[in-house]
C-alpha positions as CSV (number, residue, x, y, z in Angstrom):
1,X,-97.3,-137.2,76.1
2,X,-94.2,-137.7,74.0
3,X,-92.7,-141.2,73.9
4,X,-89.4,-141.6,75.8
5,X,-87.2,-144.5,75.0
6,X,-86.0,-146.3,78.2
7,X,-82.3,-146.9,78.7
8,X,-80.8,-150.4,78.6
9,X,-80.3,-150.4,82.4
10,X,-84.0,-149.4,82.9
11,X,-85.2,-152.2,80.7
12,X,-83.0,-154.7,82.5
13,X,-84.2,-153.6,85.9
14,X,-87.9,-153.9,84.8
15,X,-87.4,-157.4,83.4
16,X,-85.5,-158.5,86.5
17,X,-88.1,-157.1,88.8
18,X,-90.9,-158.7,86.8
19,X,-89.2,-162.1,86.8
20,X,-88.4,-162.0,90.5
21,X,-91.9,-161.0,91.4
22,X,-93.5,-163.8,89.4
23,X,-91.0,-166.5,90.5
24,X,-89.8,-165.8,94.1
25,X,-92.3,-163.2,95.2
26,X,-91.1,-160.4,97.4
27,X,-87.7,-162.0,98.1
28,X,-84.8,-160.0,96.6
29,X,-83.0,-161.9,93.8
30,X,-79.3,-162.6,94.5
31,X,-76.7,-160.6,92.5
32,X,-75.5,-163.7,90.6
33,X,-78.9,-165.5,90.4
34,X,-80.4,-167.0,87.2
35,X,-83.2,-164.5,87.5
36,X,-80.8,-161.6,87.1
37,X,-79.1,-163.3,84.1
38,X,-82.4,-163.9,82.4
39,X,-83.3,-160.2,83.1
40,X,-80.1,-159.0,81.4
41,X,-80.8,-161.2,78.4
42,X,-84.4,-160.2,78.0
43,X,-83.5,-156.5,78.6
44,X,-80.9,-156.6,75.9
45,X,-83.3,-158.1,73.4
46,X,-86.1,-155.6,74.2
47,X,-83.6,-152.7,74.1
48,X,-82.8,-153.7,70.5
49,X,-86.5,-153.8,69.7
50,X,-87.0,-150.3,71.1
51,X,-84.1,-149.2,68.9
52,X,-85.8,-150.7,65.8
53,X,-89.0,-149.0,66.7
54,X,-87.1,-145.7,67.0
55,X,-85.6,-146.3,63.6
56,X,-89.0,-147.1,62.0
57,X,-90.5,-143.9,63.4
58,X,-87.6,-141.8,62.1
59,X,-87.7,-143.4,58.7
60,X,-91.5,-142.9,58.4
61,X,-91.1,-139.2,57.8
62,X,-89.2,-137.5,55.0
63,X,-87.7,-134.8,57.2
64,X,-86.1,-137.2,59.6
65,X,-85.3,-140.2,57.4
66,X,-81.6,-141.1,57.3
67,X,-81.5,-143.9,54.7
68,X,-81.1,-143.0,51.1
69,X,-83.4,-145.9,50.2
70,X,-86.2,-144.3,52.2
71,X,-85.8,-141.0,50.5
72,X,-85.7,-142.9,47.2
73,X,-89.2,-144.1,48.0
74,X,-90.5,-140.6,48.9
75,X,-88.7,-139.2,45.8
76,X,-90.5,-141.7,43.6
77,X,-93.9,-140.8,45.1
78,X,-93.4,-137.1,44.7
79,X,-91.6,-137.2,41.4
80,X,-88.3,-135.9,42.8
81,X,-85.6,-138.5,41.9
82,X,-82.1,-138.1,43.3
83,X,-79.8,-136.2,40.8
84,X,-77.2,-138.6,39.4
85,X,-73.5,-137.7,39.0
86,X,-72.6,-136.2,35.7
87,X,-69.5,-136.2,33.6
88,X,-67.3,-133.2,32.9
89,X,-66.7,-132.4,29.2
90,X,-65.0,-129.6,27.2
91,X,-62.6,-129.0,24.4
92,X,-58.9,-129.7,24.2
93,X,-56.4,-128.1,21.8
94,X,-53.5,-130.1,20.3
95,X,-50.7,-129.1,18.0
96,X,-49.1,-131.1,15.2
97,X,-48.6,-131.7,11.5
98,X,-51.3,-130.6,9.2
99,X,-53.5,-133.4,8.0
100,X,-52.8,-135.7,11.0
101,X,-56.0,-137.2,12.4
102,X,-56.7,-137.4,16.1
103,X,-59.3,-140.3,16.3
104,X,-62.5,-140.4,18.2
105,X,-62.0,-142.4,21.4
106,X,-58.4,-141.4,22.0
107,X,-57.6,-141.7,25.7
108,X,-56.3,-138.6,27.4
109,X,-54.8,-138.5,30.9
110,X,-54.5,-135.8,33.5
111,X,-51.4,-135.6,35.7
112,X,-53.2,-137.3,38.6
113,X,-54.3,-140.2,36.4
114,X,-57.9,-139.2,35.7
115,X,-58.8,-140.4,32.2
116,X,-60.7,-138.6,29.4
117,X,-61.8,-139.7,25.9
118,X,-62.2,-137.7,22.7
119,X,-65.8,-137.7,21.3
120,X,-65.1,-137.1,17.6
121,X,-62.3,-137.3,15.0
122,X,-60.2,-134.1,14.6
123,X,-57.7,-133.2,11.9
124,X,-54.7,-130.9,12.4
125,X,-55.2,-127.7,10.3
126,X,-53.0,-124.6,10.6
127,X,-51.0,-126.5,13.1
128,X,-53.7,-127.2,15.7
129,X,-56.9,-129.2,16.3
130,X,-59.6,-128.7,18.8
131,X,-61.5,-131.8,19.9
132,X,-64.3,-132.4,22.4
133,X,-63.5,-134.8,25.3
134,X,-65.4,-136.2,28.2
135,X,-64.1,-137.4,31.6
136,X,-64.5,-141.1,32.1
137,X,-65.0,-140.6,35.8
138,X,-68.3,-139.0,36.9
139,X,-68.3,-136.2,39.4
140,X,-66.7,-132.9,40.3
141,X,-63.2,-134.5,40.0
142,X,-63.4,-134.2,36.2
143,X,-63.7,-130.5,36.1
144,X,-60.6,-128.6,34.9
145,X,-59.6,-125.0,34.3
146,X,-58.7,-123.5,31.0
147,X,-55.0,-123.9,30.3
148,X,-54.6,-127.2,32.2
149,X,-53.0,-130.1,30.4
150,X,-54.1,-133.5,29.2
151,X,-51.7,-136.0,27.7
152,X,-52.5,-138.6,24.9
153,X,-52.0,-142.0,26.6
154,X,-50.8,-143.7,23.4
155,X,-48.7,-141.3,21.4
156,X,-49.8,-140.5,17.8
157,X,-47.2,-139.7,15.2
158,X,-47.6,-136.1,14.0
159,X,-49.4,-134.8,17.1
160,X,-47.8,-133.3,20.2
161,X,-48.9,-135.6,23.1
162,X,-49.7,-132.8,25.5
163,X,-52.8,-130.8,24.9
164,X,-54.3,-127.8,26.6
165,X,-57.9,-127.4,27.9
166,X,-59.7,-124.7,25.8
167,X,-60.9,-121.4,27.1
168,X,-64.2,-122.7,28.7
169,X,-62.5,-125.4,30.7
170,X,-63.8,-128.9,31.4
171,X,-67.2,-128.3,33.1
172,X,-70.4,-130.0,34.0
173,X,-69.0,-132.7,36.3
174,X,-71.0,-133.0,39.5
175,X,-71.1,-135.5,42.3
176,X,-74.3,-137.5,43.1
177,X,-76.7,-135.2,44.9
178,X,-76.1,-134.9,48.7
179,X,-78.8,-136.6,50.8
180,X,-79.6,-133.3,52.6
181,X,-80.0,-131.4,49.4
182,X,-82.2,-134.1,48.0
183,X,-84.3,-134.1,51.2
184,X,-84.8,-130.4,50.9
185,X,-86.0,-130.7,47.3
186,X,-88.5,-133.3,48.3
187,X,-89.8,-131.1,51.1
188,X,-90.0,-128.2,48.7
189,X,-92.2,-130.2,46.4
190,X,-94.4,-131.3,49.3
191,X,-94.7,-127.8,50.9
192,X,-94.8,-125.8,47.7
193,X,-96.6,-127.8,45.1
194,X,-96.3,-126.4,41.5
195,X,-98.9,-123.8,40.7
196,X,-98.2,-122.9,37.1
197,X,-94.9,-121.1,37.3
198,X,-94.3,-119.0,40.4
199,X,-90.9,-118.2,41.7
200,X,-90.7,-121.3,43.9
201,X,-91.4,-123.4,40.8
202,X,-88.5,-121.9,38.9
203,X,-86.2,-122.6,41.8
204,X,-87.4,-126.1,42.0
205,X,-87.0,-126.7,38.3
206,X,-83.5,-125.3,38.3
207,X,-82.4,-127.6,41.2
208,X,-83.6,-130.6,39.2
209,X,-80.3,-130.2,37.3
210,X,-77.5,-132.0,39.0
211,X,-75.1,-129.6,40.8
212,X,-77.4,-126.6,41.0
213,X,-77.7,-125.4,44.7
214,X,-78.7,-121.8,45.2
215,X,-81.2,-120.1,42.8
216,X,-82.5,-116.6,42.5
217,X,-85.6,-115.7,40.5
218,X,-86.5,-112.1,39.3
219,X,-89.9,-111.2,38.0
220,X,-90.0,-108.9,34.9
221,X,-86.2,-108.5,34.9
222,X,-86.1,-107.8,31.2
223,X,-89.5,-106.3,30.8
224,X,-93.1,-107.5,31.1
225,X,-93.6,-111.2,30.9
226,X,-89.9,-112.0,31.4
227,X,-88.2,-114.0,34.2
228,X,-84.6,-113.8,35.1
229,X,-83.0,-116.7,36.9
230,X,-79.5,-116.8,38.3
231,X,-77.8,-119.8,40.0
232,X,-74.6,-121.2,41.4
233,X,-73.1,-124.6,42.0
234,X,-71.7,-124.6,45.5
235,X,-70.2,-128.1,45.4
236,X,-68.2,-127.6,42.2
237,X,-64.5,-126.9,42.1
238,X,-62.6,-124.8,41.2
239,X,-65.5,-122.3,40.9
240,X,-69.1,-122.2,42.0
241,X,-70.1,-120.1,39.1
242,X,-71.7,-122.0,36.1
243,X,-70.2,-122.2,32.7
244,X,-72.0,-121.3,29.5
245,X,-72.8,-125.0,29.0
246,X,-74.2,-125.4,32.5
247,X,-76.3,-122.2,32.0
248,X,-77.7,-123.7,28.8
249,X,-78.6,-127.0,30.6
250,X,-80.8,-125.1,33.1
251,X,-82.3,-122.9,30.4
252,X,-83.1,-125.9,28.1
253,X,-84.7,-127.9,30.8
254,X,-86.9,-125.1,32.3
255,X,-88.0,-124.2,28.8
256,X,-89.6,-127.6,28.6
257,X,-91.7,-127.2,31.8
258,X,-92.3,-123.4,32.1
259,X,-95.5,-121.7,31.0
260,X,-95.5,-120.9,27.3
261,X,-96.1,-117.1,27.8
262,X,-92.9,-116.6,29.9
263,X,-89.7,-115.4,28.4
264,X,-86.9,-116.9,30.6
265,X,-83.3,-115.8,30.7
266,X,-80.8,-117.8,32.8
267,X,-77.6,-116.1,33.8
268,X,-74.6,-116.6,36.0
269,X,-73.7,-114.1,38.8
270,X,-70.2,-112.6,38.8
271,X,-67.9,-113.2,41.9
272,X,-67.4,-110.2,44.1
273,X,-64.9,-111.0,46.8
274,X,-65.7,-109.8,50.3
275,X,-62.6,-109.3,52.5
276,X,-62.5,-108.7,56.2
277,X,-60.2,-107.1,58.8
278,X,-61.0,-108.5,62.3
279,X,-59.5,-108.7,65.8
280,X,-60.7,-111.3,68.2
281,X,-60.2,-112.1,71.9
282,X,-58.8,-114.6,72.6
283,X,-56.8,-114.8,69.4
284,X,-56.1,-118.5,68.7
285,X,-55.9,-120.6,65.6
286,X,-59.0,-122.6,66.6
287,X,-61.1,-119.5,67.1
288,X,-59.8,-118.0,63.8
289,X,-60.9,-121.1,62.0
290,X,-64.3,-120.9,63.8
291,X,-64.8,-117.3,62.7
292,X,-63.8,-118.2,59.1
293,X,-66.4,-121.0,59.1
294,X,-69.1,-118.7,60.5
295,X,-68.5,-116.0,57.9
296,X,-68.5,-118.6,55.0
297,X,-71.8,-119.9,56.3
298,X,-73.2,-116.3,56.5
299,X,-72.2,-115.5,53.0
300,X,-73.7,-118.7,51.7
301,X,-77.0,-118.1,53.5
302,X,-77.4,-114.4,52.9
303,X,-75.6,-113.4,49.8
304,X,-77.6,-112.9,46.6
305,X,-76.8,-111.1,43.3
306,X,-76.7,-107.4,43.9
307,X,-77.7,-108.0,47.5
308,X,-76.6,-106.6,50.8
309,X,-74.9,-108.2,53.8
310,X,-75.5,-106.1,56.9
311,X,-72.6,-105.1,59.1
312,X,-74.6,-106.3,62.0
313,X,-74.9,-109.7,60.4
314,X,-71.2,-109.9,60.0
315,X,-70.6,-109.0,63.6
316,X,-73.2,-111.5,64.8
317,X,-71.4,-114.2,62.8
318,X,-68.0,-113.4,64.3
319,X,-69.6,-113.4,67.8
320,X,-71.1,-116.8,67.1
321,X,-67.7,-118.4,66.7
322,X,-67.0,-121.0,69.4
323,X,-64.7,-119.7,72.1
324,X,-64.9,-116.0,70.9
325,X,-65.3,-113.5,73.8
326,X,-64.8,-110.2,72.1
327,X,-64.2,-108.8,68.6
328,X,-63.8,-105.8,66.4
329,X,-64.7,-105.7,62.7
330,X,-63.0,-102.8,60.9
331,X,-63.4,-104.0,57.3
332,X,-66.0,-103.7,56.1
333,X,-66.8,-100.6,58.0
334,X,-70.4,-100.5,56.8
335,X,-73.0,-102.7,55.2
336,X,-71.5,-104.6,52.2
337,X,-73.5,-103.9,49.0
338,X,-72.8,-106.1,46.0
339,X,-72.7,-104.5,42.5
340,X,-75.8,-105.4,40.4
341,X,-75.4,-109.0,39.1
342,X,-72.5,-109.7,41.4
343,X,-72.5,-112.2,44.2
344,X,-70.4,-111.9,47.3
345,X,-67.9,-114.8,47.8
346,X,-65.6,-115.4,50.8
347,X,-62.3,-113.4,50.6
348,X,-59.4,-113.2,53.0
349,X,-59.5,-112.3,56.7
350,X,-56.7,-109.9,57.9
351,X,-56.2,-110.5,61.6
352,X,-55.1,-107.5,63.7
């Protein structure tokens, strides 16, 4: 029989009844009697003990533990440490007078105050210099798009203070791994122990890189003895699709743990936007938001490079929105099939 934690009022009543029986026998205790006061005090203390027991039971299992410290213990046992936050880096282009040096360690600032630092000296040649810089704040906040600006904090004679992020952007910044994602990796290790390089192993290895969330593995993608691996980084902004450097990070790490006879190629899917035209009843802002959330969740769960999202799945997701009573999905009008190598991402919803 499953354990059922008693409520506070139940515990107080039990304690009061027990005290009353032992002290005054079958006579009912008065409402403001010392016995009832003692019963309330004892009941409150015991209720806290029940709560602690409930906490201990929950923390004893990796699938229900809430404290990061508990998962840290399980992670150390199974060799699955929590992925630490990482720092975004990339190249910045400055213009200026030929021969002028931009020193290593030069502080750069984004418009919102986030600071970066150059990693090596650079010298203006042909009017420009390209230097590598790293964000001084870890996490996704340091990522930047190509073309965004960084300003030299302390101006340098001969160099224009405002620089431009190079074509590849500032990438690689990721927040500390979310607890639920970490828990899932630990459970994957427990449930699917490595067996020498199966598909689950490649997924597990890829997710050991901070920021990697969804992974797809393809056997013999480029011929016998080859493995293709694609992945995305769902928690990154402004894009979930990995940069060349992030692809190299996954490739380099898996190359150190994979079997020697496997030829691995890591690649990034290409975004294919999936738009919708939908009518709902009743049509309210709250229900529209719920439909949007359900479709975003569907795409994240079901989409895979070159894969198919069934029209029935789309209709089911719309119907699952809280408050929705009736709907019609006119776009897409049939199953949505992604182009090879492309991954569906959430587009716009046209409400009719």
